[in-house]
C-alpha positions in Angstrom: -5.9 -0.8 -20.1 -2.4 -0.2 -19.6 -0.2 -2.8 -17.9 0.7 -3.1 -14.5 4.2 -1.6 -13.3 6.5 -3.2 -11.2 5.2 -1.2 -8.5 1.4 -2.1 -9.0 2.5 -5.8 -8.7 4.5 -4.9 -5.6 1.6 -3.0 -4.0 -0.8 -5.9 -4.9 1.6 -8.8 -3.2 2.3 -10.3 -6.7 5.8 -11.2 -7.8 7.2 -8.4 -9.2 11.0 -7.5 -10.7 12.6 -5.3 -7.7 15.5 -4.1 -10.2 12.9 -2.2 -12.0 14.3 1.7 -12.8 11.0 3.3 -11.3 11.8 1.2 -8.3 15.4 1.5 -7.9 14.6 5.4 -8.1 12.2 5.3 -5.3 14.9 3.0 -3.2 17.3 5.9 -4.0 15.4 8.7 -2.8 14.7 6.6 0.5 18.5 6.2 0.9 19.0 10.1 0.7 16.3 10.7 3.0 17.6 8.1 5.6 21.2 9.2 5.1 20.0 13.1 5.9 18.0 11.8 9.0 21.2 9.8 10.3 23.7 12.6 9.5 22.0 15.1 11.0 22.3 16.4 14.8 19.1 15.5 16.8 18.7 18.8 18.1 18.7 20.1 14.5 16.4 17.5 12.9 13.9 16.7 15.5 12.3 13.5 16.2 12.7 12.6 12.5 14.2 14.0 9.7 11.8 16.3 7.3 12.6 14.5 4.2 12.2 11.0 5.9 9.0 12.3 7.1 7.9 13.4 4.0 8.5 9.8 2.7 6.5 8.1 5.0 3.1 7.3 4.6 1.9 8.0 8.2 4.4 9.4 11.1 2.1 10.0 14.5 2.5 12.9 16.8 5.2 12.3 19.4 7.2 9.7 17.0 10.6 9.5 17.4 13.1 7.6 14.9 16.8 7.2 16.4 19.6 7.5 14.0 21.2 5.5 12.0 17.8 4.2 10.4 17.2 2.4 7.0 14.4 1.6 4.9 13.6 0.4 1.3 10.9 2.7 0.1 9.6 4.6 3.2 6.2 5.0 1.3 4.6 2.0 3.2 5.6 2.9 6.4 2.7 4.0 8.6 3.8 4.9 12.2 1.2 5.6 14.9 1.2 8.2 17.8 4.1 8.3 20.2 6.1 5.4 18.2 10.0 4.8 19.3 12.4 3.2 17.1 15.8 2.9 18.8 19.0 3.2 16.7 19.9 0.7 13.7 16.1 -0.3 12.9 15.6 -1.3 9.3 12.5 -1.7 7.8 12.1 -3.1 4.0 8.9 -1.9 3.5 7.9 -3.4 0.2 4.5 -3.9 1.3 2.5 -1.8 3.9 4.1 -2.0 7.5 2.0 -0.4 10.5 3.2 0.3 13.8 0.8 1.0 16.3 0.5 3.8 19.2 3.3 3.8 21.6 5.2 0.7 20.3 8.7 0.6 21.2 11.2 -1.3 18.9 14.8 -1.8 20.4 18.1 -1.3 18.6 18.7 -3.2 15.6 15.3 -4.3 15.0 14.5 -5.7 11.3 11.4 -5.7 9.7 11.6 -7.9 6.2 8.4 -7.4 4.1 9.9 -9.1 0.7 10.5 -12.6 -0.1 12.7 -13.7 -2.8 11.9 -15.8 -5.2 13.2 -19.9 -4.6 14.5 -20.2 -8.0 17.9 -18.8 -8.4 17.4 -17.7 -12.1 14.3 -15.7 -10.9 16.0 -14.4 -7.7 19.1 -13.0 -10.0 16.7 -11.5 -12.2 15.1 -9.5 -9.0 11.9 -11.4 -8.6 10.2 -11.3 -5.3 6.6 -10.4 -3.7 5.7 -8.5 -0.3 3.8 -9.5 2.7 2.7 -6.6 5.2 3.7 -6.8 8.8 1.4 -5.2 11.4 2.0 -4.3 14.8 -0.8 -3.6 17.3 -0.9 -0.7 19.8 2.0 -1.0 22.9 3.8 -3.6 21.3 7.6 -4.0 22.7 9.9 -5.4 20.5 13.3 -6.2 22.1 16.7 -5.4 20.5 18.1 -7.4 17.3 14.6 -9.0 16.9 13.5 -10.1 13.1 10.1 -9.8 12.1 9.4 -11.7 8.6 6.8 -10.3 6.4 3.2 -11.6 6.7 3.0 -11.2 10.4 0.5 -9.6 12.9 1.8 -8.9 16.4 -1.2 -8.1 18.7 -1.6 -5.3 20.9 0.5 -5.0 23.9 2.7 -8.1 23.0 6.5 -8.6 23.7 9.1 -9.8 21.4 12.1 -11.0 23.4 15.5 -9.4 22.0 17.1 -11.5 19.2 13.9 -13.5 18.2 12.7 -14.4 15.0 9.1 -13.9 14.5 7.7 -16.1 11.7 3.8 -16.5 12.7 1.4 -13.9 14.1 1.8 -13.4 17.9 -1.5 -13.0 19.7 -2.5 -10.1 21.9 -0.5 -9.5 25.2 1.6 -12.6 24.3 5.4 -12.6 24.9 7.6 -14.6 22.5 11.0 -15.5 22.3 13.5 -17.6 20.5 14.2 -18.6 17.1 11.7 -19.2 16.1 9.6 -17.1 18.3 7.5 -19.2 20.4 5.1 -18.2 23.0 6.3 -17.8 26.8 4.6 -18.2 30.1 
């Protein structure tokens, strides 16, 4: 049996080296797709650039991605139907990111799946692991919010602007703050 590639390890949630040549090439393709999307007029490119759409795992009908947009790989992003990503969203999709139907993400929302190694020597060598992020249907994420890897946001939940989500958010809940806590 062939040894596991760094991509195999990344997708399994194991420690992997993000400085691997194959992963760096995948990141370059994602940067190019994001650049094309972000520099083409919306009336020409449509709701999402063709190269970016082809890179992503799933793009549901009616989804719109404003420019600029950035992702690490694109291959792990699953966007449901009628999803709206406002300008400046960043998704570091080292693990699967599932964004449910009719979700709305405000400007500058950040989704971070990678966790860099805590040992500085290992960190310098590019060692990290990936944690998935899942948003149920009808979730609203306020502008500037940050979602850390490993969290699930339940259907119909609201995350206040500027919040940092470090834990799961129950269905229908509203959370705010740093770290995000449930309100009312």
